[in-house]
Structures are given as structure tokens and as C-alpha cells.
C-alpha positions as CSV (number, residue, x, y, z in Angstrom):
1,M,3.0,4.7,48.0
2,E,5.3,5.5,45.2
3,N,5.6,9.1,44.0
4,F,5.5,8.3,40.3
5,A,5.6,12.0,39.2
6,S,9.1,12.2,40.7
7,F,10.3,9.7,38.1
8,I,9.6,12.2,35.3
9,S,12.3,14.8,34.5
10,P,11.1,18.4,34.9
11,R,12.2,18.9,31.3
12,R,9.5,16.4,30.2
13,Q,6.8,18.7,31.5
14,T,4.8,20.5,28.8
15,V,5.8,24.1,28.2
16,P,4.3,26.8,25.9
17,T,5.3,26.3,22.2
18,P,7.5,29.1,20.8
19,K,6.5,30.4,17.3
20,Q,9.7,28.9,15.7
21,L,11.3,25.6,16.3
22,V,14.6,26.9,14.8
23,T,15.8,30.5,15.5
24,E,19.0,31.8,13.9
25,G,20.1,28.3,13.1
26,K,19.5,26.8,16.6
27,A,16.8,24.4,17.5
28,V,14.7,24.4,20.6
29,F,14.3,21.1,22.5
30,G,11.6,19.9,24.9
31,T,7.9,19.0,25.2
32,F,5.4,21.5,24.0
33,D,1.6,22.3,24.4
34,K,0.5,22.9,20.8
35,E,1.6,23.1,17.2
36,F,4.6,25.0,15.9
37,E,3.8,27.7,13.4
38,S,7.3,27.5,11.9
39,I,9.5,24.4,11.8
40,E,12.0,25.1,9.1
41,L,14.5,22.5,10.0
42,L,16.5,23.1,6.8
43,T,17.8,26.3,8.5
44,C,19.3,24.3,11.4
45,V,23.1,24.7,11.5
46,D,25.0,21.5,11.7
47,P,28.1,22.2,13.9
48,I,30.0,19.2,12.4
49,Y,30.2,20.9,9.0
50,R,31.2,24.3,10.2
51,Y,32.4,25.6,6.9
52,F,29.2,24.4,5.1
53,P,26.8,24.3,8.0
54,N,23.6,23.8,5.9
55,R,25.0,22.2,2.8
56,F,23.9,18.6,3.5
57,N,20.6,19.3,5.4
58,R,18.3,18.6,2.4
59,F,19.7,15.2,1.9
60,R,19.8,14.2,5.6
61,L,16.3,15.5,6.6
62,T,13.6,12.9,6.9
63,L,10.0,14.1,6.6
64,W,6.7,12.2,6.9
65,E,3.1,12.4,7.9
66,A,1.4,9.1,8.9
67,C,-1.9,8.0,10.3
68,E,-3.0,4.8,12.1
69,V,-6.8,4.1,12.2
70,H,-8.1,1.3,14.5
71,L,-11.4,0.0,13.1
72,D,-13.5,-2.8,14.7
73,N,-12.1,-5.4,12.3
74,G,-8.9,-3.9,11.0
75,V,-6.1,-1.4,11.4
76,L,-4.8,0.9,8.6
77,L,-1.4,2.5,8.5
78,A,-1.1,5.2,5.8
79,A,2.0,7.3,5.3
80,V,3.6,9.7,2.9
81,S,7.3,10.4,3.3
82,D,10.2,12.4,1.9
83,M,13.4,10.5,2.8
84,G,15.8,13.1,1.4
85,L,16.8,11.0,-1.6
86,F,13.4,9.6,-2.5
87,G,9.7,9.8,-1.6
88,M,7.3,7.0,-0.7
89,I,3.6,6.2,-0.3
90,L,3.0,3.4,2.1
91,H,-0.3,1.6,3.0
92,V,-0.5,-1.4,5.3
93,F,-3.8,-3.0,6.4
94,F,-4.1,-5.6,9.2
95,D,-7.3,-7.7,9.2
96,K,-8.0,-8.5,12.8
97,R,-10.2,-11.5,11.9
98,T,-7.7,-13.4,9.8
99,Q,-4.6,-11.9,11.5
100,K,-3.2,-11.1,8.1
101,V,-1.3,-8.1,6.7
102,Y,-1.9,-6.6,3.3
103,S,0.6,-4.0,2.0
104,W,1.2,-1.5,-0.8
105,K,4.2,0.7,-1.3
106,Q,5.2,3.1,-4.1
107,L,8.6,4.7,-4.3
108,L,8.7,8.2,-5.9
109,K,11.0,11.0,-6.8
110,R,11.5,13.3,-3.8
111,S,10.0,16.2,-5.8
112,S,6.8,14.2,-6.3
113,T,5.9,14.4,-2.5
114,T,4.6,17.3,-0.6
115,I,4.9,17.4,3.2
116,A,3.0,20.1,5.0
117,P,5.3,22.8,6.6
118,N,3.1,22.7,9.7
119,L,-0.3,21.3,10.9
120,L,-2.2,24.5,10.7
121,G,-4.8,26.3,8.5
122,G,-5.5,23.5,6.0
123,S,-1.9,22.7,5.2
124,I,-1.5,19.6,3.0
125,S,0.7,16.5,2.8
126,E,0.2,14.5,-0.4
127,A,1.5,12.4,-3.2
128,S,0.0,10.5,-6.1
129,T,0.7,8.2,-9.0
130,K,-1.5,6.3,-11.4
131,K,-1.9,3.5,-8.8
132,A,-1.5,5.3,-5.5
133,A,-2.6,8.4,-3.7
134,I,-2.6,9.9,-0.2
135,R,-3.6,13.3,1.1
136,F,-3.7,14.9,4.6
137,V,-5.6,18.1,5.2
138,N,-4.4,19.5,8.5
139,Q,-6.4,21.9,10.7
140,F,-5.0,21.0,14.1
141,E,-5.6,24.5,15.5
142,A,-9.3,23.4,15.4
143,G,-8.5,19.8,16.4
144,H,-9.3,18.4,12.9
145,C,-7.6,16.4,10.2
146,R,-8.8,14.7,7.1
147,V,-6.9,11.7,5.5
148,E,-7.9,10.0,2.3
149,G,-6.2,7.8,-0.2
150,A,-6.2,4.8,-2.5
151,H,-3.7,2.1,-3.7
152,S,-4.0,-0.8,-6.0
153,S,-1.6,-3.6,-7.1
154,E,-1.9,-7.2,-8.2
155,G,-5.6,-7.5,-7.9
156,L,-5.7,-5.8,-4.4
157,A,-7.4,-2.5,-4.1
158,L,-7.6,-0.1,-1.1
159,E,-9.6,3.1,-0.8
160,Y,-10.4,5.2,2.3
161,A,-11.4,8.5,3.7
162,F,-11.6,9.6,7.3
163,E,-12.5,12.7,9.2
164,L,-10.6,13.0,12.5
165,E,-11.5,15.0,15.6
166,R,-8.9,15.3,18.4
167,V,-9.9,13.8,21.8
168,S,-6.7,14.3,23.8
169,L,-4.1,16.9,24.3
170,P,-1.3,16.8,21.7
171,C,2.1,15.2,22.2
172,V,4.6,17.6,20.7
173,V,8.3,17.0,21.2
174,S,11.7,18.2,19.8
175,I,14.4,15.6,20.8
176,P,18.2,16.0,20.3
177,F,19.7,13.3,18.1
178,G,23.1,15.1,18.2
179,P,24.4,18.6,18.7
180,N,21.7,20.8,17.2
181,R,20.3,17.8,15.3
182,P,16.5,17.7,16.2
183,L,13.9,15.1,15.8
184,Y,10.5,16.9,15.9
185,T,7.2,14.9,16.1
186,Q,3.6,15.6,17.0
187,K,1.3,12.7,17.7
188,D,-2.4,13.3,18.5
189,L,-5.2,10.9,19.4
190,F,-8.5,11.3,17.4
191,R,-11.9,9.8,17.1
192,A,-12.5,8.8,13.5
193,K,-15.5,8.9,11.1
194,G,-15.5,7.4,7.6
195,S,-14.8,4.1,5.9
196,L,-12.3,1.9,4.2
197,R,-12.8,-0.4,1.2
198,L,-10.6,-3.4,0.6
199,N,-11.5,-4.9,-2.7
200,D,-15.3,-5.4,-2.4
201,E,-15.5,-5.3,1.4
202,R,-16.2,-2.1,3.3
203,F,-15.0,-1.3,6.9
204,T,-17.1,1.5,8.4
205,A,-16.0,3.5,11.4
206,T,-18.0,3.1,14.6
207,D,-18.0,5.0,17.9
208,Q,-15.1,2.8,18.9
209,T,-12.9,3.9,16.0
210,T,-9.8,5.8,16.9
211,A,-6.8,7.2,15.1
212,V,-3.3,8.7,15.6
213,V,-1.7,11.2,13.3
214,D,2.1,11.5,13.4
215,D,3.8,14.5,11.9
216,H,7.5,13.7,11.9
217,K,10.6,15.7,10.8
218,G,14.2,15.2,11.8
219,Y,17.8,14.4,11.3
220,Y,18.7,10.7,11.8
221,P,22.3,9.7,12.2
222,Y,23.8,7.7,9.4
223,K,23.4,4.5,11.5
224,A,20.1,4.5,13.4
225,H,17.7,2.2,15.1
226,Y,14.4,2.8,16.8
227,D,11.6,0.7,18.3
228,W,8.0,2.0,18.7
229,L,4.8,0.5,20.1
230,S,1.4,2.0,20.4
231,T,-2.3,1.2,21.0
232,M,-5.4,3.3,21.0
233,G,-9.1,2.8,21.6
234,R,-11.9,3.3,24.1
235,R,-11.8,2.1,27.7
236,G,-15.5,2.3,28.6
237,E,-16.5,5.8,27.7
238,E,-13.0,7.2,27.8
239,Y,-10.5,7.5,24.9
240,F,-7.1,6.1,25.7
241,G,-3.8,5.4,24.0
242,I,-0.1,4.9,24.6
243,N,3.1,6.0,22.7
244,L,6.3,4.1,23.5
245,T,9.6,4.8,21.7
246,C,13.2,4.1,22.2
247,N,15.2,6.0,19.6
248,Q,18.5,8.0,19.0
249,S,17.8,10.6,21.7
250,I,21.2,11.5,23.3
251,D,19.4,12.3,26.6
252,Q,16.5,9.9,27.1
253,E,15.8,11.0,30.6
254,N,15.1,14.6,29.6
255,Y,14.0,14.2,26.0
256,N,11.7,11.4,24.9
257,E,8.1,11.0,23.6
258,N,6.8,8.3,25.9
259,M,3.3,9.1,27.1
260,I,-0.3,8.1,27.8
261,W,-3.1,9.8,25.9
262,L,-6.1,10.3,28.1
263,Q,-9.4,12.0,27.2
264,G,-8.5,15.7,27.3
265,A,-5.1,15.1,28.8
266,I,-1.7,13.4,28.5
267,S,0.6,11.8,31.1
268,P,4.3,11.5,30.4
269,L,6.2,8.3,30.9
270,P,9.9,7.7,31.6
271,P,12.6,6.3,29.3
272,I,12.0,2.6,28.3
273,T,13.8,-0.3,26.8
274,F,12.7,-2.8,24.2
275,T,13.7,-6.5,24.3
276,H,12.9,-8.8,21.4
277,N,13.0,-12.6,21.4
278,E,15.1,-14.4,18.7
279,D,12.5,-14.2,15.9
280,S,11.0,-10.9,17.2
281,T,7.5,-12.4,17.7
282,L,7.6,-11.3,21.4
283,W,8.5,-7.8,22.5
284,Q,8.9,-6.7,26.1
285,V,8.9,-3.0,27.0
286,R,9.9,-1.9,30.4
287,D,11.1,1.1,32.4
288,Q,13.0,1.3,35.7
289,H,10.1,2.5,37.9
290,D,7.2,0.1,37.1
291,M,5.3,2.7,35.1
292,V,5.7,0.6,31.9
293,N,5.4,-3.2,31.9
294,V,4.1,-4.2,28.5
295,T,4.4,-7.4,26.4
296,F,3.5,-7.4,22.7
297,T,2.9,-10.7,20.9
298,R,3.2,-10.3,17.1
299,A,0.6,-11.9,14.8
300,D,1.8,-10.7,11.4
301,Q,4.0,-7.9,10.0
302,F,4.9,-5.9,6.9
303,H,8.7,-5.9,6.2
304,M,10.7,-3.8,3.8
305,G,14.4,-4.5,3.3
306,V,16.9,-2.5,1.2
307,N,20.6,-3.3,1.0
308,A,22.3,-1.2,-1.6
309,G,25.9,-0.6,-0.5
310,L,26.0,2.5,1.7
311,I,22.2,2.4,2.1
312,K,20.4,-0.2,4.2
313,I,16.9,-0.3,5.5
314,D,15.4,-3.0,7.6
315,Y,11.9,-1.9,8.5
316,A,9.2,-4.0,10.1
317,I,5.6,-2.8,11.0
318,A,4.1,-5.4,13.3
319,F,0.6,-6.1,14.5
320,G,-0.5,-8.1,17.5
321,E,-1.9,-8.3,21.0
322,L,-0.8,-6.4,24.1
323,S,-0.7,-7.5,27.8
324,G,0.6,-5.8,30.9
325,Y,0.0,-2.2,32.1
326,V,1.2,1.4,32.2
327,R,0.8,3.9,35.0
328,D,0.0,7.6,34.9
329,L,1.6,10.3,37.1
330,D,-0.8,9.6,39.9
331,G,0.1,5.9,39.8
332,K,-3.2,4.8,38.3
333,Q,-2.7,1.5,36.5
334,Y,-4.2,1.0,33.0
335,V,-4.3,-2.7,32.1
336,L,-3.7,-3.4,28.4
337,D,-4.6,-7.1,28.2
338,G,-6.2,-7.9,24.9
339,M,-5.7,-4.5,23.3
340,M,-4.5,-4.3,19.7
341,G,-0.9,-3.2,19.3
342,I,1.0,-1.8,16.4
343,G,4.8,-1.5,16.5
344,E,7.8,-0.6,14.4
345,D,11.3,-2.1,14.5
346,K,13.5,0.0,12.1
347,T,17.2,-0.1,11.4
348,L,18.8,2.4,9.0
349,R,22.1,3.0,7.4
350,F,21.2,5.9,5.2
């Protein structure tokens, strides 16, 4: 019998979280057991610009807080971001019955967005305009988060409010994207209560409704690409989810965020690769040890494209069906056939 735990680097094992992610200009890297009190990535010294080590940090640092909510008949993605040069409110809703995506986006001045400095004590991420609003109230030390918002455009109106309660251990990582260039993210699995209204139709949470909140702060290289794929839900009475990412980590073996959420636990996964067919309707996600063998068949997607000289964004949020399996550290296989998948395929020159 395979010893699947031996395929996971010791550096991927969860360790106690230090109070600060950055100390005297230097970031800590690894996988951690709870929220950081102080993240303060703007103080991170960039060794490339040794004469002006922090001068460009504000324009290179990407910040966002996002939430995915899986309802019986639909999936909501809600996000607020500060991209360094501008801010954005993004809402995407996928109707499982019609297999159709509805989307809303609002670009903002960077100063019009607020991203919570951490996930503790009622900290808030928010932004609002006449047509759009989003607000996260974070109390992760108690295992709670509230997300609410609204968006309207061209006769299409969205409104929602959800109370979230954590059901798994958190996934907290700091990953090197270069020398002292961290990508920090915390992703937690929640049960959700509340509702969403799309025009005149209301979607109400049930005991099957689950959600993931992603707090994300980091320094992407000028040219970057990442793939991400996730699912979440209930398997019988147990909550379950997966997080699969291939990004700009300079050491995928020791620093990645691939894992399985289990009820009251998490189980790390090894580095993975994504393969897309020609029109990107079929994604295959694999590792080298048969712990990840997943196929994603896309039904519909949101796409945002920007090509403005030095800046280029090619961003797809895809929805569809999963098949295949993942294995935990004990080798237990979790079959994903028929589960709802949400993925991102993002290329940046920014």
C-alpha cells in the first residue's frame, strides 16, 4: 500500500502562526494553523530595488477578499479587490438549472475600496457605488463571517446576504513568488445561511449550502498566470471541499495551497499541473502520485479581457462538472463525479 503521506513535503505541514507575516522587512513562508494578526505586506523589502526597497510596493501589491457560495440551484462568486492601480467589485452567478452565467463588474478608484488588514475582530472589506455594493465582516477567530452585497445593470439585479460558520480547519499559506515576494492567502470552508435574489427569484440556503472565503494579498510578477479549481458541499453528513492551484510559486513542492477540506480537518495535497484542451472546455488536473486525478468539464464562463499596452488581463471564471477523485494522507479516495466545480484561468501582464 502506498504511503501517501510521504509524498507531502514536511514544509507543507501546518505550523503555529506567528503574530506577524512580515518582520523587519522579511516575510515568513509556510502553511499555518490560524489567522495572522499582522500581515503588513507593504513593509516587505524587495531585494531587486535595493536603493528604494519599498518604493513600488503599493503599486505591485494585489489585495482582495472573495466568497463562493454553493446553493442548491446556483453558485455565487462575490469579490472586492484593490489591484494597486484600481479597485473592482465583481459578482458572478451561475444558474445550475440553465447552465448560464450572469455577471456584473464595477471598476473603481483604488481609494474607493477597503480591504480588511486581517480577518479578526469584525474587520471589514467593502466597496460601494450607486449600482454596486459588497461588504465582508470578518470574525474568523470565532469561526464566523458575514457577506452581503448588491449589483444592478441593464435590467439585471442581484442582492444577497449570508451568515457563514466555519466547518473545517483553515488553510493559511504564505508562498514565495520571488525573493521575499510573498503571496498570502487564507481559504476556509463554511456552512451558509441566508439568501440571494436575482431579479424576482429568491434562492434560499439549505442545510446543503456551503461557502468558501478567500482572503488574498500578494506580489505577482509582471507576467503571471495561474489556474485554480475548487468544489465544496456535503458528502452524506460530512462537509467536504478541495482547493487546487498551480501558480507562480518558485518552489511548488514546499510551498503550495493544494488541499482537501474535511469536517474539522484539512489534508494537504502535492503539486499539480493543469492541462486545457484547445478551447478550454475540458481541464485535467493531475499530480505525480495519484493523489489528484480530476477532470473538469466547463458549462459556461465569465470572461474579462483588458489589453492596454503594458497592461493585459485575460481572466476566465468557469463553472461546470467534475469527475475523478482526490486522496487524503491516509490514501482514502474521495470520488468527485457529478460535483459542481468552479475554476479560474488567469493570465496577467500588469
